[in-house]
N, C-alpha and C positions, 0 to 999 in steps of 0.2 A: 611400453606405454607406462606413464607415471600414475600414481594413485589418484591424481586429480584430473585425469583425462578419461574420456569415454568416446565411443564411436557410435554415431547414428547409422552409418553404413560403412562399407569397407573402404570408401574413398576419403572420408573426412574425419579427422580427430577434432574433438571439441573439448575445451577446458571446462571443468566443473566450476561453477560460481555459486555464491550464496547471497541472499538478501541481507543488506545492512539493516541496522536498527532503524535508520531513516526510511528505508524502503518498506519495512514492515509497518512503520507508522503511516506511511502513505497508503498502504493497502487498508489499514484500519480506518483512516480518514475517508477513503472511498466507500467503505462499508457503511460508516456512520452517515455520510452524505446521502447515499442511496436509500438508507432507511428513513432518514428525516424527510427527504424529498419524495419518497416512495417512487424511485426511479430504478432502472436497470443498472447494475454495477458493471456489466460486461463492457459497454462502450468506454467507460472511464478507465478500466484496467487495460483495454486494448490500446488506448491512446497514451499510456505511460511511455515516456521517453527515458530509457535506461542508459546509465553510464557506469563505468568501472571506477571505483575509488582507488586511491593510492594503495590502500590495504588489500585491494583485490575483490572487495565486495561490490555488489550492485547497489546503485543509488537511483532514485527517481528524480529526474531533472525537473519535471513539471508536476509536483504533487498537487492533489486536489485541494481546493479551498472552498469554504462556504461561510456565509455570514449568518449570524443569529441576531434577532432583535431582542429587546429587553423582555418582551412577553414570553419568548421562547426560553430565555434563561430562567424566568420565574417558574414556568411550567416544569422545567427540568429540576430546579431546586426543590419545588414542592413535591415532586415525585420521589426524590431521594431522602426527604426528611422522614425520620421514624417517629411514630406516635408513641407516647409514653402512657 
């Protein structure tokens, strides 16, 4: 067995994979979306469709998207401003 394979049971060998930067970004977007919308992140993560990139890393084919209106942007901007 190679260094990048492991066994779930005695019958099946599975190759080890890693999340790509894109997949990690998709996870972070899912977290941000769930926090902003105050919703459960689990259904979003369970609905991720994953594919293997040419480099062997996992990518998310259907990353989450969310829209913000101008007032949301203003609130976030005001929250990040430091007072002097």
